C-alpha positions as CSV (number, residue, x, y, z in Angstrom):
1,M,0.0,0.0,0.0
2,S,1.5,3.4,-1.0
3,R,2.0,6.2,1.4
4,T,-0.3,8.4,-0.6
5,Y,-3.1,5.9,-0.4
6,R,-2.7,5.5,3.4
7,T,-2.8,9.3,3.8
8,R,-6.1,9.4,1.8
9,I,-7.7,6.7,4.0
10,K,-6.8,8.6,7.2
11,K,-8.3,11.8,5.9
12,R,-11.5,9.9,4.9
13,K,-11.8,8.3,8.4
14,R,-11.2,11.7,10.0
15,H,-13.9,13.3,7.8
16,N,-16.5,10.6,8.7
17,R,-15.7,10.9,12.4
18,N,-16.2,14.7,12.3
19,R,-19.4,14.2,10.3
20,R,-20.8,11.9,13.0
21,L,-19.9,14.2,15.7
22,L,-21.6,17.1,13.9
23,I,-24.9,15.1,13.5
24,F,-24.8,14.0,17.1
25,A,-24.3,17.6,18.3
26,S,-27.2,18.8,16.1
27,L,-29.6,16.2,17.5
28,L,-28.5,17.0,21.1
29,I,-29.1,20.8,20.5
30,C,-32.6,20.1,19.0
31,G,-33.5,18.0,22.0
32,L,-32.5,20.6,24.4
33,I,-34.4,23.3,22.5
34,Y,-37.6,21.0,22.5
35,I,-37.3,20.5,26.3
36,A,-36.8,24.2,27.0
37,F,-39.5,25.3,24.6
38,P,-42.3,22.6,24.3
39,K,-44.5,22.8,21.3
40,A,-47.9,24.3,21.9
41,P,-50.8,21.7,21.7
42,N,-52.8,21.6,18.6
43,D,-56.3,22.7,20.1
44,Q,-58.1,21.6,17.0
45,Q,-56.5,18.1,17.1
46,E,-57.2,17.7,20.8
47,H,-60.8,18.7,20.4
48,H,-61.2,16.1,17.6
49,V,-59.8,13.4,19.9
50,Q,-62.2,14.4,22.7
51,A,-65.1,14.4,20.4
52,T,-64.2,11.0,19.1
53,E,-64.1,9.7,22.6
54,K,-67.5,11.2,23.4
55,Q,-69.0,9.6,20.3
56,T,-67.6,6.1,20.9
57,K,-68.6,5.9,24.6
58,P,-72.3,6.1,24.1
59,E,-72.1,3.6,21.2
60,K,-70.5,1.2,23.5
61,K,-73.2,1.8,26.1
62,K,-75.9,1.3,23.5
63,S,-74.4,-2.0,22.5
64,T,-74.3,-3.3,26.1
65,S,-77.8,-2.0,26.7
66,H,-79.1,-3.8,23.6
67,K,-77.5,-7.0,24.7
68,K,-79.1,-6.8,28.1
69,K,-82.5,-6.1,26.5
70,E,-82.2,-9.2,24.4
71,E,-81.2,-11.3,27.4
72,K,-84.2,-9.9,29.3
73,Q,-86.6,-10.6,26.5
74,S,-85.6,-14.3,26.1
75,H,-86.9,-16.4,29.1
76,I,-85.9,-19.8,27.9
77,I,-84.5,-21.2,24.7
78,T,-86.6,-23.4,22.5
79,K,-86.5,-27.0,23.6
80,N,-88.0,-30.0,22.0
81,D,-86.8,-33.1,23.8
82,N,-89.9,-35.3,23.4
83,A,-90.6,-36.2,19.7
84,Q,-93.9,-37.9,20.7
85,L,-95.2,-34.7,22.3
86,D,-94.1,-32.6,19.3
87,D,-95.8,-35.0,16.8
88,Y,-99.0,-34.9,18.8
89,L,-99.2,-31.1,19.0
90,K,-98.5,-30.9,15.3
91,S,-101.2,-33.6,14.6
92,I,-103.9,-31.5,16.3
93,E,-102.7,-28.4,14.5
94,F,-101.9,-26.6,17.7
95,S,-101.0,-22.9,17.1
96,G,-99.3,-21.0,19.9
97,T,-96.7,-21.8,22.6
98,A,-96.4,-25.0,24.5
99,L,-94.4,-25.3,27.7
100,I,-94.2,-28.7,29.3
101,V,-92.2,-29.5,32.4
102,D,-91.6,-33.1,33.6
103,K,-89.9,-33.8,37.0
104,G,-88.3,-30.4,37.1
105,E,-87.0,-30.5,33.5
106,V,-88.3,-28.5,30.6
107,V,-89.0,-31.0,27.9
108,T,-91.0,-28.8,25.5
109,S,-90.7,-25.0,25.1
110,K,-91.7,-24.3,21.6
111,G,-93.8,-22.0,19.4
112,Y,-96.1,-23.6,16.8
113,S,-97.4,-22.0,13.7
114,Y,-97.7,-18.2,13.4
115,A,-98.3,-15.4,16.0
116,N,-99.2,-13.2,13.0
117,R,-100.3,-15.1,9.9
118,K,-100.4,-12.1,7.6
119,Q,-96.9,-11.1,8.4
120,Q,-95.8,-14.7,8.9
121,V,-94.3,-14.0,12.3
122,P,-93.8,-17.3,14.1
123,N,-94.9,-18.1,17.6
124,T,-92.0,-18.5,20.0
125,P,-91.5,-19.1,23.8
126,D,-91.4,-15.3,24.1
127,T,-94.7,-14.6,22.4
128,V,-97.3,-13.0,24.7
129,F,-101.0,-14.0,24.8
130,Y,-104.1,-12.8,26.6
131,I,-104.9,-15.4,29.2
132,G,-108.7,-14.8,29.7
133,S,-110.2,-16.5,32.7
134,S,-106.9,-18.0,33.8
135,Q,-106.4,-14.6,35.4
136,K,-108.9,-15.5,38.1
137,A,-106.3,-17.5,39.9
138,I,-104.2,-14.3,40.1
139,I,-107.0,-12.4,41.6
140,A,-107.7,-15.2,44.1
141,T,-104.0,-15.1,45.0
142,A,-104.3,-11.3,45.7
143,I,-107.4,-11.9,48.0
144,L,-105.6,-14.6,50.0
145,Q,-102.5,-12.4,50.3
146,L,-104.6,-9.6,51.8
147,E,-106.3,-12.1,54.2
148,E,-102.8,-13.2,55.3
149,K,-102.1,-9.5,56.2
150,G,-105.3,-9.3,58.2
151,L,-106.8,-6.7,55.9
152,L,-109.9,-8.9,55.0
153,S,-111.3,-12.4,55.5
154,V,-112.8,-14.6,52.7
155,N,-115.7,-15.0,55.1
156,D,-116.5,-11.3,55.2
157,P,-119.8,-10.2,53.7
158,V,-119.4,-8.1,50.6
159,S,-121.5,-5.4,52.2
160,L,-118.5,-4.7,54.4
161,Y,-116.7,-3.3,51.3
162,L,-119.7,-2.5,49.1
163,P,-122.5,-1.3,51.4
164,D,-125.1,-1.1,48.6
165,F,-124.5,-4.5,47.1
166,P,-127.7,-6.5,46.7
167,N,-128.0,-9.3,49.3
168,G,-124.6,-8.1,50.4
169,T,-125.0,-9.2,54.0
170,N,-125.5,-12.8,52.9
171,I,-122.9,-13.0,50.1
172,T,-119.3,-13.5,51.3
173,L,-116.1,-13.1,49.5
174,Y,-115.8,-16.9,49.5
175,H,-119.0,-17.0,47.4
176,F,-117.4,-14.8,44.8
177,L,-114.2,-16.9,44.8
178,T,-116.1,-20.1,44.2
179,H,-118.7,-18.7,41.7
180,T,-121.5,-19.3,44.2
181,S,-122.7,-15.7,44.8
182,G,-125.9,-15.9,42.9
183,I,-125.3,-12.6,41.0
184,R,-126.6,-12.0,37.5
185,G,-123.4,-10.2,36.6
186,H,-122.3,-7.4,34.2
187,K,-123.7,-7.3,30.7
188,E,-120.6,-6.9,28.6
189,G,-120.3,-4.0,26.2
190,T,-117.7,-3.0,23.7
191,G,-116.3,0.4,24.8
192,Y,-114.3,1.6,27.8
193,I,-115.9,1.2,31.3
194,S,-114.4,2.4,34.5
195,P,-114.1,-0.1,37.4
196,D,-116.6,2.1,39.4
197,D,-119.2,2.0,36.6
198,L,-118.6,-1.8,36.1
199,I,-119.3,-2.5,39.8
200,Q,-122.3,-0.2,39.7
201,D,-123.7,-2.2,36.7
202,I,-123.2,-5.5,38.6
203,E,-125.1,-4.0,41.6
204,D,-127.9,-2.7,39.4
205,R,-128.4,-6.0,37.7
206,G,-128.9,-7.7,41.1
207,V,-129.0,-11.3,42.1
208,K,-131.0,-14.2,40.6
209,S,-130.6,-16.7,43.5
210,G,-129.3,-16.9,47.0
211,P,-125.7,-17.7,47.6
212,G,-124.5,-21.3,47.4
213,Q,-125.4,-22.4,44.0
214,W,-122.7,-22.9,41.4
215,N,-123.0,-20.4,38.5
216,Y,-119.8,-19.4,36.7
217,K,-119.6,-15.6,36.1
218,D,-116.7,-13.3,35.2
219,S,-118.3,-10.6,37.4
220,N,-117.6,-12.6,40.5
221,Y,-113.9,-11.9,40.0
222,S,-114.5,-8.3,38.8
223,V,-116.0,-7.7,42.3
224,L,-113.0,-9.3,43.9
225,A,-110.5,-7.3,41.8
226,Y,-112.3,-4.1,42.9
227,I,-112.0,-5.1,46.5
228,V,-108.3,-5.9,46.1
229,S,-107.8,-2.3,44.9
230,K,-110.0,-0.8,47.6
231,V,-108.5,-2.7,50.5
232,S,-104.8,-2.4,49.3
233,G,-105.2,1.3,48.4
234,E,-103.5,0.6,45.0
235,P,-104.8,0.3,41.5
236,L,-105.2,-3.4,40.6
237,D,-102.4,-3.5,38.0
238,Q,-100.0,-1.9,40.5
239,Y,-100.9,-4.3,43.3
240,V,-100.6,-7.4,41.0
241,E,-97.3,-6.2,39.5
242,E,-95.7,-5.6,42.9
243,H,-97.1,-8.5,44.9
244,I,-97.5,-11.3,42.3
245,F,-95.6,-10.6,39.1
246,K,-92.3,-9.4,40.6
247,P,-91.9,-11.9,43.4
248,A,-92.8,-14.8,41.0
249,G,-90.3,-13.4,38.4
250,M,-92.9,-12.9,35.7
251,K,-91.1,-10.4,33.5
252,H,-93.4,-10.3,30.5
253,A,-96.8,-10.3,32.2
254,G,-98.9,-7.2,32.3
255,F,-102.3,-5.6,31.8
256,Y,-103.9,-5.0,28.4
257,K,-103.0,-1.3,28.1
258,T,-99.3,-2.2,27.6
259,F,-99.9,-5.3,25.3
260,S,-99.1,-3.2,22.2
261,D,-95.7,-2.3,23.7
262,Q,-94.5,-5.9,23.7
263,S,-91.9,-7.1,21.3
264,Y,-93.5,-10.4,20.6
265,Q,-97.3,-9.9,20.4
266,S,-99.7,-12.6,19.2
267,T,-102.7,-12.0,17.0
268,G,-105.8,-14.0,17.9
269,Y,-107.8,-16.0,15.3
270,K,-111.0,-18.0,15.0
271,L,-112.5,-20.4,12.5
272,N,-115.6,-19.4,10.8
273,A,-118.4,-21.7,9.5
274,L,-116.3,-22.4,6.4
275,K,-113.3,-23.3,8.5
276,K,-111.5,-20.2,7.4
277,L,-109.4,-18.2,10.0
278,Y,-110.2,-14.6,10.7
279,T,-109.4,-12.2,13.6
280,P,-112.5,-11.7,15.7
281,D,-113.3,-8.3,17.3
282,M,-111.9,-7.9,20.8
283,P,-114.0,-5.9,23.3
284,D,-112.3,-3.1,25.2
285,L,-110.7,-5.2,27.9
286,S,-111.9,-2.8,30.6
287,Q,-115.1,-4.8,30.3
288,L,-113.2,-7.8,31.7
289,Y,-111.7,-6.0,34.7
290,G,-110.1,-8.7,36.9
291,A,-111.4,-11.5,34.7
292,G,-109.5,-11.3,31.4
293,D,-107.4,-8.2,31.0
294,I,-104.0,-9.7,31.6
295,Y,-101.4,-11.0,29.1
296,M,-98.2,-13.0,29.6
297,T,-95.9,-15.7,28.1
298,A,-96.4,-19.4,28.7
299,Y,-93.2,-19.3,30.8
300,D,-94.6,-16.5,33.0
301,M,-97.6,-18.8,33.7
302,Y,-95.2,-21.5,34.7
303,L,-93.5,-19.1,37.1
304,F,-96.8,-18.2,38.6
305,D,-97.8,-21.8,39.1
306,K,-94.4,-22.6,40.6
307,A,-94.5,-19.6,42.9
308,L,-97.9,-20.9,44.2
309,Y,-96.7,-24.4,44.7
310,D,-93.5,-23.4,46.4
311,R,-95.5,-21.1,48.7
312,K,-93.5,-18.2,47.5
313,I,-96.5,-15.8,47.1
314,I,-99.0,-17.4,49.4
315,S,-98.8,-19.4,52.6
316,D,-99.4,-23.1,53.1
317,K,-102.8,-22.3,54.7
318,S,-103.8,-20.1,51.8
319,F,-102.7,-22.8,49.3
320,T,-104.9,-25.3,51.0
321,K,-107.9,-22.9,50.8
322,M,-107.2,-22.2,47.1
323,F,-107.1,-25.9,46.1
324,T,-110.0,-27.2,48.2
325,P,-113.0,-27.7,45.8
326,N,-116.5,-26.3,46.6
327,K,-118.9,-26.8,43.7
328,A,-118.2,-28.3,40.3
329,T,-114.7,-29.3,41.4
330,Y,-113.8,-25.6,41.5
331,G,-111.5,-24.2,44.2
332,M,-110.4,-20.5,43.9
333,G,-109.4,-19.7,40.4
334,F,-108.5,-23.4,39.6
335,Y,-110.4,-26.6,38.9
336,I,-109.3,-29.6,40.9
337,S,-109.3,-33.0,39.4
338,P,-107.9,-36.3,40.9
339,G,-104.5,-35.8,39.3
340,S,-104.0,-32.1,38.6
341,Y,-105.0,-28.4,39.1
342,S,-106.0,-26.5,36.1
343,S,-107.3,-23.2,34.8
344,H,-108.8,-22.4,31.4
345,G,-109.2,-19.1,29.5
346,V,-111.1,-18.5,26.3
347,M,-111.2,-15.1,24.6
348,P,-111.9,-13.8,21.1
349,G,-109.0,-15.5,19.2
350,Y,-107.4,-17.2,22.3
351,N,-107.6,-20.5,24.1
352,I,-105.5,-21.0,27.2
353,L,-104.8,-24.2,29.2
354,N,-102.8,-24.1,32.4
355,S,-102.3,-27.3,34.4
356,F,-100.0,-28.8,36.9
357,S,-99.9,-32.1,38.9
358,L,-100.9,-32.3,42.5
359,T,-97.3,-33.3,43.3
360,G,-95.9,-30.2,41.5
361,D,-93.5,-32.2,39.3
362,R,-95.4,-31.8,36.0
363,Y,-96.7,-28.6,34.2
364,V,-98.6,-28.5,31.0
365,I,-99.2,-25.0,29.6
366,L,-100.7,-24.4,26.2
367,F,-101.2,-20.9,25.0
368,S,-103.1,-20.9,21.7
369,N,-103.9,-18.0,19.4
370,I,-106.7,-19.9,17.7
371,Q,-109.9,-19.8,19.7
372,N,-111.8,-22.9,18.4
373,N,-109.7,-25.2,16.3
374,I,-109.2,-27.7,19.1
375,K,-112.5,-29.1,20.6
376,S,-111.3,-29.9,24.1
377,F,-108.1,-28.7,25.7
378,G,-109.0,-31.0,28.7
379,T,-108.6,-34.0,26.4
380,V,-105.3,-32.6,25.1
381,N,-104.1,-32.1,28.6
382,N,-104.9,-35.7,29.5
383,R,-103.1,-37.0,26.4
384,I,-100.0,-35.0,27.2
385,F,-99.9,-36.4,30.7
386,S,-100.3,-39.9,29.3
387,I,-97.4,-39.3,26.9
388,L,-95.3,-38.2,29.9
389,N,-96.3,-41.4,31.7
390,G,-95.0,-43.3,28.7
391,S,-98.4,-44.6,27.6
């Protein structure tokens, strides 16, 4: 290597070293300047970040809220663990929701056919139905609760609460509970009627016999519902919501004025003379005060039955009273047969069966939105119990 070449290499190394020192010094000086004089924040950029945060947070909340709403709406998933039950319900062209519980296990929780045929909306376990006269068991429960609190007695004469009631000193609350009051009852209209005017009409129409004779009348339970409100000091819907629906866990049960707010409504149908389905006219349900103005899901009805049987909403003494038959195998809101307790509700477009075994280990609940396509729900109930028995 020549001397000239070695000198050139030394100069190049010295040049590169000086260049690196210069770059390092420049970076060091810039850093010191930044520390001493920080850059003013970009207000517009910061505002944009804050605005973005404000926009995303509510969206997150909305998503969580929607999820909770969906969870609240769904009581129980569809179950179909008994093919024989499923085939039977299909064979009788059942339309509605069936909930069948056997020995503590849900074996059927399924919607059949359509809740709304025009829009082809299917029935599901979450579909709500009007329950008709099955509501009477709820009113009887309220009366027994008030008796437990010492606010009334089922042996009280109705005149104690309605001084002008015809034959009121001889007719007791027990007679109303067991349909043995002898009243003629309200003549049902179509428009709105207040509870006061409804009771006035029942009083004006008088009695047709002395108490003690079986004669099924919705008005017996309208009178009882009125007394529940009067004695408790609360509107009927408020009392039932607080003292029956909530403690039983019935989240989708309510009174008729809020039916249209429900996410999964049913439409009622009826067969005409030509076997064609149509939607019958529904009276203003104020006409059925205390005797047919409630809706719920089939699962809500199961929760009500279970709360009764588990003595969650009435005492053991009240339970015995409710399920002791008087006339025509009727207790208080329920019919009593050798193997089961049951209630039945029929309304324009609806047919409801609610039944559970005396031992409380089997429940058969059929909510149908066709009023008259099945001749006897009692026969259907017996057949379902037979299938559960394996016969």
